[in-house]
Each structure stands twice: as structure tokens, then as C-alpha cells.
N, C-alpha and C positions, 0 to 999 in steps of 0.2 A: 314619397311616391308622387310622381308628376301625373297630372290629370288634365282633361279638357272637359269643361261643362258645355254641353250642347243641347239643343232642343229642336223639335219639329212641331210647330203649332203649339208651343208651350209645354209639350210633353218632354220633360227634361231628364237627362241621365248624366251621370259621371262616367266619362270614357277614359279607359286606361290602355296605353300602348303596351301590350304584352309581347311585342317584338323586342321590347327593351326592359320591361318590368316583370318581376315574378310575384304573383299573388298567391299566398298559401291558403287563405281561408276567405274566398270571395263572398260567401253567404254572410259571414259576420261583418266583413268590411262594408257590404252593401247596407246593412242596418245602420252602421256608424255614419257613413258618408251621406245617406239619404236624409238623416235627421235635419230638419230645417231650422232648428234652434241651436243644436250642439255640433252639427256636422256641416257639410257643404250645402246640403239641401237639394233633393232630387226625387224623382219617382223610382230610382234604382241605380244599379251599376251595370255597365256594359264593358266587357273585356274584348279588345280587338287583338286577335291572335293569328299566328301563322297558320296556313292551311295547305294541305297536300293537293287539294282539288279545286281551290278557288284563290282569289287574290288575297282574301283574309277570311277569318272565321270570327263570329260574334257569339259570346256567351252572355246571357241576360239574367240578371238577378233583380227581383222586385225589392221594394223598400222593406219588406218583412224578412228578406233573406231567401225566400223561395225562388226557385229557378223557373224561368219562362222559356218556351220553345221558340217564340217568334215575337217580334215587335216591329210594326210597320213604320212608326216614326223613328224608332231606333236604328233600323237598317239604313234609312236614308242618311242619317247622321254618320253612320259607320262609313258609308260611301264617301261622304264629304271628308271625314277623318283620313281615310286611305288616300284620297286624291290630294287634299290640301297639304298634308304632311309628308307627301312624297313617297308613300309606301308603294303605290302603283299609280302612275300618271296616265290613266286611260279613261276615255269618255264612256266606255262600257265596262262595268266591273261585275265580277261574280263574287258573291259573299255566301259563305257556308253558314248555315244555321242548324238548330236542332230539328227544324222542319224541312231540311234539304237546302240545296244550293239555289240561290235566287240571282237573277240577272237584273242589273240596274243600269239605266241610261241617264247620264249626267248632263245638266245644262251648266256651262261654265261662263261666268262673268268676271272680268278683271282678274283672271287667273285663279278664281275660287269657285267652288261648286255653289250654285244658288238653289236650284231645284233638282229633284230626282224623280224619275219614273221607274217604278218597280214592278217587275213581273212577280206577283204574289203567288202564282200557282193557282190551283183549283180550289173552289169552295166545296167543302165536305158537308153533305147534308144527311148522311146516314147516321141515325141517332146513336147507334152503338159506338160509332167512330168519333162522335163529337167530343166526349161522350155525354149522353143524357139518357136517363131511364124513361122510356116512353112506351106507349101501347102500340104505336105505329112505327113503320120503318123509318119515316122521317117525321120530325116534329115541326110542322109548318102550321102556323096559326092554331097552336095547340093550347088547351086550357091548363092552367097551373094555379094551385092554391098557395098563396104566399101571405103569411101573417093574417090568415083568416079571410083574405080577399082574393077573388078569382081574377087572374090576368090571362091574356093570351100572348103567347110568345112563339118565336121561330128560332130554332137551334141551328147554328152554322159554326163550323170550325174553319179557321184560316190559319191553322197551326196551333191556335189557342181556342178553347171553347167559348162560344158567345151565345147569349140569349137576347133576342131583339124584341122589345116591347113597344108597340105603337100607342101613343096617347095624344090627347088634345093640347096638353100644356106640359112642357118640360122645364120651362123657366121657373115656375113655382114649385117644382117637385122637391120634396124633402128626401133627397137622394141619400143623405147620411143615415136615414132610418131604413129605407127600403132596400138600398144597395146591399148591405151585409146579409139581409134575409134571402135575397136571390143568390148571392155568392155562396152561401153555406147551405142552400136548400138540398135536401137528400136526393133530389132528382139528378143532381150534378155531382157525380162521384169524384171528379177532379176539381171541384169548385167551378165557378163560371164568371166570365166578364159579362156585365149586363149593359146593353145599350137602350136608352130610353129615347124614342124617336117621335118627332112631330113632322109631318109632311107639309112642306111649304108650297110646293108646286110640282109639276110633272117631272121636273129634273133637279129638285132641290129639297133636301131634308135637313132638319136641325137635330142635333144629337148631344146628349149628355151621357157620360159613361162612368160606371163603377167598375174598376179593374180589381180582379182578385189579387190580393197581396199588396195593393197600393192605394185603394180607395178611389175617390173621384180624382180624375186627372184632366188636364186641360185638353187633351186629345188622345186618341187611340187609333193607330193606323189599321191594325187588323180588325178592330171594331168598326171602323168606317167602311171597310170592305164588306164585312159581314152584314152591316146595316143596309148597304146599297143592294146587296144580293137579296136580302130578306124583303126589301121594299119592292123589288122587281117580282119576286116570287108571289107576293101578296097583292100584286097589281096596284100598288100605291103610287108608283112612278112609271114613266115610260121606259120600255125596254129598248136596248140597242143604242142608247145615247149616253154620253158622260153624265154622271150624277155628282152634283156638288153637295158635299157633306159639310155643314156649318157646325164647327165645334167651338168650345169656349175660347180656344187659343188660335183659331184661324180656320181656313177652308182647305179641304182635300178634294181632289177630283178622282172619282172611281169609275172605271169602265169594266163591265163584265161581258166578255165574249162567251155567251151562254153555250153556243154550239161546241166550242172547244173547251169550255169550262176553264177559262183563264181570267183572272182578275188583275187589272192594272191599277196602280195607285200613283198619283202624281202630287207632290207637295214640296214645301220648302225644307231646307236643312240649314240650321244656323249655329254658329259658335257664340256662346255667351262670354266665356273667359277661360284663360289657361292659368293653372296654379300648381301648388305643391301641398300635399297633405301629410 
């Protein structure tokens, strides 16, 4: 199997061209290739497939073999994959996902994609649609008891469910301990990605993320979008301006058109290497 290892802000996946390759059991394959000691090493597997309604379709599998509906860093790399490898040589692409068709605008340098701006669609705040079990229609700055301690969180879906928690220090956070407790909390029937946020200024936030099925990752695109939206909803940052989200692997720029409820994400897409497995 030929593959391409790609990453967006360090959020790395193994990408396979399913225009040419046939994958029989992607869930099992994802577990194998994701292993950083015995496999290629990645946060998961992304299949780039033909689509009847877009330039390509992406299927996303986490490191534990579970399937995800959307991946913000992953879709930027899919756009780079599609353009750089000649599947569709267009500076605006449409990529089909489990969360619908997304439109992406590419920035080209020296014949290759360098950055991508993605129309991520709307932020879903209705608790039952996130999904989260809550006492109110929306879970914004809502209390939750995790491992005997009360936290306050905001629930947002960007195709995947997210719980955003604001705190004074994320650098010293023992995320390996608290992350799984949030992920598997009974309030989240589909499990949840948890973003731990420190506000740095009126337009900049720092974020660490625990992703369901993958653990802590260097970056999470949908999580950065959800975090920016939650920061605006909770009046932590200025509304109507681009928000810089500082992740372990780099920076993403998030814009929320609140009136139309459209979230835009801009960030890099990079190829690490090409190989055979």
C-alpha cells in the first residue's frame, strides 16, 4: 500500500489514495499504521476517495479504529493531497465528509499547496445535537462534575462533539489524567473531544486538546473552531475579529461569522514523507 504521511500543525495522519488503492478493513489498518513504535506513527488514517458530489471524499479513522465525521487539520491536508498529486488542479476545492461537503480555498507556492482556508460550516450549539445530556437547550458555561471536581464547560459541535473548558494554566495540565475522564463522561453519549483553553489576549487563545479515540494531539482543527466559538460566546475574546489559536504544533486562525453562523479556519498543510506499507 502506497501512502503519504501529512500533518497540519503536527496533527498527523496517514493518507491513502483510494482512487488507486482498495482498503478492505480501514478500522483495523488505522490501528496498525497509527502505532508509533510498530507502525508508521500517526493520529489516524484518512482515505481520499472518489466522490459523486465533490472533487474527493475523505474517510477518517482515529488511532483506535473508531470513525470520525470531520477533521479540520485533516481536510486541509486532503486538499493539498488532491492538488499536489494532480487529482484536481483547482485553487478552490470541494471535499465531501461525513459532516457534509466543505469548500476550501488554497494558497499555492512553488506549485504546491502551502495554506488552506476552509469553510467549516456552522457551529452547532443545541445540546441534543452536539450531543450532550444537559438541563438546558444549550450548554454554555455549564457546570459538570468530573472525577469529583466541578468544571464549567461549553458544548459545541463542528461535526464532532467538543467540550471547551477555560482555565488559568494549560501548560502544567495533567491532560493524560483528566482527558479520558471527560472523553468517557456519561454526559457525552458519543464521547467527546475536550479543549482546555487559556485566554492570552482579546484575539489570542492557547489550547491543548484531548481527542476521543486518539488522546492528546498536537492540534485539532474542529477543536480550534469550537474553542474560538466558545471564547466568543463566553465573552473571553473580541467578537468579529480573527482569533489566533495557539496549539502545541502551531497556530490556526479562526473567524466566526456569527450572523450567518459560518466558521472559517485557515492554517498550513504539509507533507512529511511518501512511502509504502
